[in-house]
C-alpha positions as a printed NumPy array, in Angstrom:
array([[ 20.462, -45.002, -11.124],
       [ 19.468, -43.039, -14.386],
       [ 16.115, -43.14 , -13.05 ],
       [ 17.068, -41.492,  -9.544],
       [ 19.306, -38.767, -11.71 ],
       [ 16.021, -37.855, -13.831],
       [ 13.709, -37.752, -10.869],
       [ 16.161, -35.258,  -9.137],
       [ 16.381, -33.144, -12.382],
       [ 12.523, -33.203, -12.447],
       [ 12.454, -31.922,  -8.699],
       [ 15.031, -29.198,  -9.321],
       [ 13.114, -28.07 , -12.6  ],
       [  9.799, -27.724, -10.263],
       [ 11.796, -26.086,  -7.527],
       [ 13.025, -23.659,  -9.832],
       [  9.944, -23.127, -11.455],
       [  8.396, -22.111,  -8.042],
       [ 10.893, -19.948,  -7.104],
       [ 10.53 , -18.095, -10.424],
       [  6.617, -17.733,  -9.553],
       [  7.388, -16.536,  -6.17 ],
       [  9.944, -14.054,  -7.16 ],
       [  7.327, -12.549,  -9.841],
       [  4.68 , -12.753,  -7.145],
       [  7.094, -10.751,  -4.623],
       [  7.725,  -8.123,  -7.106],
       [  3.881,  -7.918,  -7.908],
       [  3.435,  -7.389,  -4.42 ],
       [  6.144,  -4.829,  -4.059],
       [  4.745,  -2.943,  -6.815],
       [  1.032,  -3.057,  -5.215],
       [  2.577,  -1.677,  -2.164],
       [  4.508,   1.038,  -3.301],
       [  0.931,   1.999,  -5.098],
       [ -1.027,   1.796,  -2.153],
       [  1.668,   3.633,  -0.058],
       [  1.689,   6.516,  -2.565],
       [ -1.976,   6.516,  -2.919],
       [ -2.167,   6.651,   1.374],
       [  0.278,   9.68 ,   1.194],
       [ -1.959,  11.515,  -1.421],
       [ -5.195,  10.773,   0.723],
       [ -3.208,  12.093,   3.989],
       [ -2.155,  15.167,   2.09 ],
       [ -5.758,  15.772,   1.374],
       [ -7.097,  15.128,   4.315],
       [ -4.672,  17.534,   5.788],
       [ -5.786,  20.266,   3.21 ],
       [ -9.292,  19.677,   4.176],
       [ -8.596,  20.031,   7.988],
       [ -6.822,  23.5  ,   7.267],
       [ -9.849,  24.689,   5.025],
       [-12.38 ,  23.565,   7.726],
       [-10.312,  25.248,  10.458],
       [ -9.852,  28.301,   8.453],
       [-13.571,  28.598,   7.968],
       [-14.172,  28.242,  11.788],
       [-11.586,  30.95 ,  12.538],
       [-13.671,  33.236,  10.312],
       [-17.195,  32.385,  11.962],
       [-18.447,  34.928,  14.409],
       [-18.246,  34.272,  18.172],
       [-21.754,  33.507,  19.849],
       [-23.483,  36.34 ,  21.376],
       [-23.434,  35.574,  25.186],
       [-27.105,  34.533,  26.133],
       [-26.559,  35.776,  29.742],
       [-26.532,  39.477,  28.857]])
């Protein structure tokens, strides 16, 4: 019976270690996800700013002369 209790104790310890590793990995993945979301938001903002600059530049271009005249 002592052997059974020892084996159970070892299994519980392995399980606890696995839970700790998974919790650490989960925390790291959450951090990576937040960093990726932040980077994505910054890139979306830069794209919007670039789009606005391009649209502004296009609006300042003269209209082409009508070739039918």
